[in-house]
C-alpha positions as CSV (number, residue, x, y, z in Angstrom):
1,M,-5.0,-1.4,-31.9
2,K,-3.1,-2.1,-28.8
3,N,-4.2,-0.7,-24.9
4,Y,-2.6,-2.3,-21.9
5,T,-3.7,-3.7,-18.5
6,L,-5.2,-2.1,-15.6
7,F,-3.8,1.4,-14.1
8,I,-5.6,2.2,-10.6
9,F,-4.8,5.5,-8.9
10,I,-3.6,3.9,-5.1
11,A,-5.3,7.1,-3.6
12,V,-8.2,6.8,-5.3
13,L,-9.1,2.7,-5.2
14,S,-7.6,0.0,-2.1
15,F,-7.2,-3.4,-2.9
16,S,-8.1,-6.7,-1.0
17,A,-6.7,-10.5,-1.2
18,C,-8.9,-13.1,-1.2
19,N,-7.8,-17.0,-1.7
20,T,-9.6,-18.1,-4.7
21,K,-8.1,-21.7,-4.1
22,G,-10.3,-24.9,-4.7
23,E,-11.0,-24.5,-8.6
24,K,-11.7,-27.7,-9.9
25,G,-11.5,-27.4,-13.8
26,K,-9.1,-29.1,-16.3
27,E,-6.6,-26.5,-17.0
28,Y,-6.2,-25.5,-21.2
29,T,-3.4,-23.8,-22.6
30,T,-3.9,-21.7,-25.8
31,D,-2.8,-24.5,-27.9
32,T,-5.7,-26.7,-26.8
33,E,-8.5,-23.9,-26.3
34,P,-11.6,-24.7,-27.1
35,V,-13.1,-23.3,-30.2
36,Y,-16.7,-22.1,-31.0
37,V,-18.0,-22.6,-34.5
38,E,-20.5,-19.8,-35.9
39,K,-21.9,-19.7,-39.4
40,N,-20.4,-17.6,-42.2
41,E,-22.6,-14.2,-42.9
42,E,-21.5,-14.6,-46.6
43,N,-21.6,-18.6,-46.7
44,S,-23.7,-20.3,-44.3
45,N,-22.1,-23.7,-45.3
46,A,-18.6,-22.1,-44.2
47,E,-17.7,-21.9,-40.4
48,K,-15.4,-19.7,-38.3
49,I,-13.4,-20.5,-35.2
50,L,-13.4,-18.4,-32.6
51,S,-10.8,-18.4,-29.7
52,T,-11.9,-17.8,-26.0
53,A,-11.1,-14.1,-26.1
54,E,-12.7,-13.6,-29.6
55,A,-15.9,-15.4,-28.6
56,I,-16.1,-13.0,-25.6
57,A,-15.5,-10.1,-27.5
58,K,-18.1,-11.0,-30.0
59,A,-20.8,-11.5,-27.3
60,N,-20.2,-8.0,-26.4
61,G,-20.5,-6.6,-30.2
62,L,-17.3,-6.6,-31.7
63,K,-18.0,-6.8,-34.9
64,K,-20.3,-3.4,-34.4
65,W,-17.1,-1.7,-33.3
66,D,-15.7,-0.7,-36.8
67,H,-18.7,1.5,-37.0
68,V,-18.1,3.5,-34.2
69,K,-17.1,7.1,-34.7
70,E,-16.8,8.2,-31.1
71,I,-17.5,7.1,-27.6
72,K,-18.0,9.4,-24.4
73,F,-18.2,8.4,-21.1
74,T,-17.9,9.5,-17.2
75,F,-15.5,6.7,-15.3
76,N,-17.0,7.2,-11.4
77,V,-15.5,5.7,-8.3
78,D,-17.4,5.6,-5.0
79,K,-15.5,4.2,-2.0
80,D,-17.0,4.8,1.4
81,S,-18.3,8.4,1.5
82,S,-15.4,9.8,-1.4
83,H,-16.6,10.0,-4.6
84,F,-14.0,10.6,-7.7
85,E,-14.5,10.7,-11.6
86,R,-12.9,11.7,-15.2
87,S,-15.1,11.9,-17.9
88,W,-13.8,11.4,-21.4
89,S,-14.5,11.2,-25.6
90,W,-12.5,8.9,-27.4
91,M,-12.5,9.0,-31.5
92,P,-10.5,5.4,-32.3
93,K,-10.5,5.6,-35.7
94,Y,-8.2,8.9,-35.2
95,N,-7.2,7.7,-31.4
96,K,-8.0,11.2,-30.3
97,V,-8.7,11.4,-26.6
98,T,-10.5,14.6,-25.1
99,Y,-10.4,15.1,-21.1
100,F,-13.1,17.1,-19.3
101,S,-12.7,18.6,-16.0
102,K,-14.5,21.4,-14.3
103,E,-11.3,23.7,-14.6
104,D,-10.2,22.0,-18.2
105,T,-10.6,20.5,-21.6
106,L,-7.7,18.5,-23.0
107,A,-7.6,17.0,-25.9
108,Y,-4.6,15.0,-27.3
109,Y,-3.8,11.9,-29.8
110,R,-2.4,8.9,-28.7
111,A,0.0,8.7,-31.4
112,K,1.9,11.7,-30.0
113,L,2.2,11.5,-26.5
114,D,4.7,14.0,-24.5
115,S,5.5,14.5,-20.6
116,T,2.0,16.8,-20.5
117,T,-0.2,14.0,-21.8
118,I,1.6,10.7,-21.2
119,K,0.4,11.0,-17.2
120,L,-3.4,12.0,-18.4
121,D,-3.3,9.1,-20.7
122,T,-2.5,6.4,-17.9
123,G,-5.8,7.8,-16.3
124,F,-7.4,7.2,-19.9
125,I,-5.9,3.8,-20.6
126,N,-7.7,2.3,-17.3
127,D,-10.9,4.0,-17.5
128,K,-11.1,2.7,-21.1
129,Y,-9.9,-1.0,-19.9
130,W,-13.3,-1.1,-17.7
131,L,-15.2,0.0,-20.6
132,L,-14.3,-2.2,-23.4
133,C,-12.3,-5.0,-21.4
134,P,-13.9,-7.4,-23.5
135,F,-12.8,-6.2,-26.7
136,N,-8.9,-5.7,-25.3
137,L,-9.1,-9.3,-25.5
138,V,-8.6,-9.4,-29.1
139,W,-6.8,-5.8,-29.4
140,D,-4.5,-6.8,-26.9
141,A,-4.0,-10.9,-28.3
142,D,-0.2,-10.1,-28.8
143,S,0.9,-8.9,-25.7
144,F,-0.6,-11.9,-23.4
145,V,-0.8,-15.7,-22.9
146,S,-4.0,-17.1,-21.8
147,K,-5.6,-20.2,-20.3
148,H,-9.4,-21.3,-20.4
149,Y,-10.8,-23.6,-17.2
150,F,-14.0,-24.9,-18.0
151,K,-15.3,-25.6,-14.6
152,V,-14.0,-23.4,-11.7
153,L,-16.2,-21.5,-8.9
154,S,-16.7,-18.1,-8.9
155,P,-14.9,-16.0,-6.4
156,I,-17.8,-13.6,-5.4
157,Q,-21.0,-15.8,-6.3
158,N,-19.4,-19.2,-5.7
159,V,-21.3,-20.8,-8.4
160,E,-19.5,-23.1,-11.3
161,M,-18.5,-20.9,-14.5
162,Q,-15.7,-20.8,-16.8
163,K,-12.8,-19.1,-16.3
164,L,-10.6,-17.5,-19.0
165,T,-6.9,-16.2,-17.3
166,I,-4.7,-14.0,-19.2
167,V,-1.3,-12.9,-18.3
168,Y,0.3,-9.6,-20.0
169,N,4.0,-9.7,-21.2
170,D,6.8,-8.1,-19.5
171,S,7.2,-5.4,-22.0
172,D,4.5,-3.5,-23.2
173,G,2.3,-1.0,-21.2
174,Y,1.9,1.5,-18.3
175,T,1.6,-1.6,-16.0
176,P,3.4,-5.0,-18.0
177,G,3.3,-8.2,-16.6
178,D,-0.6,-7.9,-15.1
179,A,-2.9,-10.8,-14.4
180,Y,-6.8,-11.1,-15.1
181,D,-9.3,-13.9,-14.6
182,F,-12.6,-13.8,-16.3
183,Y,-15.5,-15.5,-15.0
184,F,-18.4,-16.2,-17.5
185,K,-21.2,-18.6,-18.7
186,G,-22.0,-20.0,-22.0
187,D,-23.1,-17.1,-23.4
188,F,-19.3,-15.1,-22.9
189,I,-20.4,-12.3,-20.8
190,I,-18.3,-11.8,-18.0
191,R,-19.7,-11.7,-14.6
192,E,-16.9,-11.4,-12.2
193,W,-13.1,-10.9,-12.5
194,V,-10.3,-10.9,-10.8
195,Y,-7.0,-8.3,-11.0
196,R,-4.0,-9.9,-9.8
197,K,-1.1,-7.0,-10.0
198,G,2.3,-8.6,-11.6
199,N,0.9,-12.0,-11.8
200,Q,0.9,-12.6,-8.1
201,E,-1.2,-15.5,-6.4
202,K,-3.2,-13.4,-4.2
203,P,-6.2,-11.1,-5.9
204,S,-5.5,-7.0,-6.2
205,L,-9.0,-6.4,-6.8
206,I,-12.2,-8.4,-7.2
207,T,-15.4,-7.3,-8.6
208,S,-18.8,-7.9,-9.9
209,W,-19.6,-7.2,-13.9
210,E,-23.5,-6.3,-13.9
211,D,-25.9,-4.0,-15.5
212,Y,-25.2,-4.5,-18.9
213,Q,-26.8,-2.1,-21.8
214,D,-26.3,-2.1,-25.4
215,F,-25.2,1.3,-26.7
216,N,-25.9,1.1,-30.8
217,G,-24.6,-2.9,-30.8
218,I,-21.8,-2.2,-28.4
219,R,-22.6,-4.0,-24.9
220,I,-21.2,-2.4,-21.6
221,A,-21.3,-3.7,-18.1
222,K,-22.0,-0.1,-16.5
223,V,-21.6,-1.1,-13.1
224,H,-18.5,-3.0,-10.6
225,Q,-19.0,-4.1,-7.0
226,R,-16.3,-4.9,-5.2
227,D,-16.5,-8.4,-3.2
228,E,-16.4,-6.9,-0.1
229,G,-16.6,-2.8,1.4
230,D,-18.3,0.1,0.5
231,W,-16.9,0.0,-3.0
232,K,-18.2,0.6,-6.6
233,L,-16.9,1.5,-9.7
234,Y,-19.9,2.7,-12.7
235,F,-20.0,4.6,-15.6
236,T,-22.3,7.1,-16.5
237,N,-23.1,9.5,-19.5
238,I,-22.2,6.7,-22.0
239,E,-22.9,7.8,-25.4
240,V,-21.6,5.3,-28.7
241,I,-21.8,7.7,-31.7
242,T,-22.0,5.5,-34.5
243,E,-21.1,6.0,-38.4
């Protein structure tokens, strides 16, 4: 399963740049990325090696994902006095997506996109990426390269955290070549992130990751607030239906 990069409608959202130089950590490539050891449930003496990306996904409930039958959510953005929202249902085992609006309901299969549904699908991929980004670190693993920094200063709180940087390749997805910097502590729960369009040096968007809630074992950050300005992205009507 592949889901690629953040697609944001410029008419709704605006970006700001922020210099995040001054980081003080040693750089590690994917070849020397630190590993994390957990006990195997079937054999307590066995150990499983996790990459940083896998550790983040696991901390958010990746083991429960195979039991997810359907996930429903509403994607919201408040900017100054304006409000924007989209509501979705996704059945991952069939990759069936349903879009809900006040005017219409439209269902489609992602394996059978056409000229009508592909535009709608760009919105779904964007909204789902915000909702389930920790899992995309595993789902998209063959589509990006990554680096792990042990000690850096986070851009919003300005406190010491770890950072995982991923850069998508130039050939896949709706917006290829984008980069993301994930900031987290020892629990591997994302606290902040930076989106860099086209892997440019200056950030395109910096937001928090907060108000985490557990939905049948799937941990989701419901709120993302920008580092400056009156801007808030959040999720409502979240429902995770399991088998």
